[in-house]
Steps between C-alpha positions, in 0.01 A plus 500: 500500500722778358452879429779700381525879522754774429450823677698826451482829698572801304439851603287390793279284275450133493503320159408138443728386232324171422132604468406140442556245772511125447233297684456113487142419583567122544773586752258738681251202524784287655575770751139513610515118533822489691437818716131415578341750734825699531509576133534885414392578134744700286372860447512710198818635359447856637396376847782268514754762407371756745505241786862391415632859483348557823657195662842585360461853647533671160174684549372659821823408679444803725201337657540259780305178429520249789483171299785638270717725702553345835836364614355152498425518128855573375544282200815296459420349151331614179173314584214735614133467626311751299170621650199509261126536537472124466760438765872471549672376173797277585771417388563796275862488368613850416829692476645810354771519226624814321187696556249224412300266727462143403229299671332159477247293687592120545267224548492346845384156498364472844280713736635839586407487880736463665738620232749250389864543536645674184738210435209271442337725227669365179333770296709767665837385346335457161343838513826658612686330210236641252524849638875501493482373136274811423752715678788366305290565170379855595789648696772553209244722330422735792698795341357461144129597509434367140661161571323475837158564338580234228587244759205561717287455188661161435477380863139387465592247234822397684309430818237284324795277399678522833192433716220375278278331762609665817805296561852655395649273232790727393593791716780623267281748324793629286531161337154486367375625173297832476245381242262210474625432142841416630393273793698171489321174524515320842780249517401149369707328759261412770790510769590858419355727758309803385754751659781359262395673196770371267786246498866599495757372257867539566769471757341464847563777757353612831543853639393574861527843671416555869399852575450616864376844597524645843259756649609683804382764737762650751430749754799506750269523795473316812118492515448415129600159359687489163342264255632328191381215268646307222299355215640309208405357164656223299491566122559204257538457129522135390586441134450127490371269223185291552129574543511452881851477636512455872747706696580499883681809639606541863549813697774473770587699811830532675535348847286695743363703221153664569220271350288594204136577597176594331602291182260543212583268203427527131207281376744286278644354829366139510552430866646661806567401864205631713748590778654746261183697438387508857791717623345838564653828598205585700585240754826500721779268379561188685738201479245306279499751214591360170856594407531330161627400263193632312423271202283603219410246235328664206437496124639847380302730275661590173609846614648661805283465819535540872525160659409621857482795715607503873565719813760463773566646844868588490667616829644833386452739209795539262557861565450668837443881490445794709351840379475813706363846412554798749338826398678828592337799377450475120747230458500130551795302627492144367697184606480167320697196616493165308665178608506190287452176703814286508306202360400676187711467183682825443445551130216698351393551142381838652444650829344850569303672772241764391424776740179691407379822665118534504285812543805740469623713225806418266827441665674837488818419691677176577817424696582144567775241568486139403742235631442289191340524154357807330210729574286669220208744500203412276398738217190596696718587800278301734689176517865397624635194325787343684670244269703255728628302196573128477668438837492620853844597643684237720323644807168406343373853614429820323370840616361818354466832694378823358301822537219583266303829447199560274339760280136595464270191432330458160235266363753272338675392810404179672244498778391234740240508775684238702843636460436832665744699703800282573317180450707380197694207362802360305421247246769250388531339167739217430555172326747242601575236221560127574362539850185425702416605846373179587784310341259318281663343192441229241749218486540398123580148615160471673307563161343204354377505150326202340559587139752426225842663506696670787378853530721804564411652833548857610407648826509860639389679819441866602384703790312826423377770738128569499350775713802525722444795734695663781294749692623810677544399865458858620138511386178297563508163315206421263390137554313482170606703181269499208767522240675191607222312329591624158 
């Protein structure tokens, strides 16, 4: 039971990019059968969009609504309960990417009261894969309006192929043909799964990339706890001959490495250890938690795909920071200290700290001293960019001190109702190649491929910052910050 939407906010107006939604009446009948008295009907397009935007705090965010805004309702996933006239619609899978909202409604094959655990709703992983396929198809055209419009026009036909009867058959939207005249016939081999749209001819090869992203909130306060989270994705590209080749891939952790949790697998995975899927970050870790190796037997799609997603509770963030602002008359004295944890690989593709100044005029005067790296002022004169480079010094610590004064404020300078006064942050951007914070890796000797020939295997890893914030410790610390959801 899937609906897909693209929403864009331009000049304070809401625009529905996909005016037609895709409904599957037979699946809605199944939902009524499975859900029984707990079934909530799907409302009209406009009613659903209005309710979704309200739930995501993209409209009427200045109004306090108890069922949406209390501390107990802080959402730690992309799954929402959307309140409609017919009742609470759940689970609605929705997320934002590059100014668009992507949303779908998966089928739950059981009653909705009490709500089943997310890990037991198989439609969530399928819906997520389909939405990510749409993101991959749409995103490259965001800066070209004509190309964007053309792709949106083709999307209806592509989704009929990708999800003809309510179950995603091929989530790689880019691999599909844009017109019905060019649709290829379904494979004649009865053993070939629907998601494997064609067969490969050539030298076998397997490419695997583990990408981990780390989110972080640091406050440098005794009464406020710093928070951080790691979430990863394992991307695979398997060029293997045969209509249905069987592959088994294992993820390994170093000794005493933090376990992987909240694992969601691609629908091409044929079986998985239940203990692997039951490890949840919502519960405290204990000695019985599954520590791997994490084995995934699967029949790979023809194109690149994400084999699984996971989170992990690592003991420390990679970079510890302190940010302080002291206001003296018309000037601000700023201090930034960063320290790379000794367990982290000291090699970056890039590493920089961005220091914005909200609700003030352009920077008129700047005096500073950096112990390492280079500091630049943005063209708009509202942002300091501290480029640390590819390595921290031997001490693993760097510092920036400076004095900033401002001119008269104009309309073009950044404003933020949360970051008022001295409530401000430093945001870190970095990428560390050939490294993961969990230590997760793929051992090429553990890969089993039941197909002719010996494949060439390549594996890579990377750690990327994502919403990595260090708040000014001399000002009140916001616990929830709207822009972090973007």
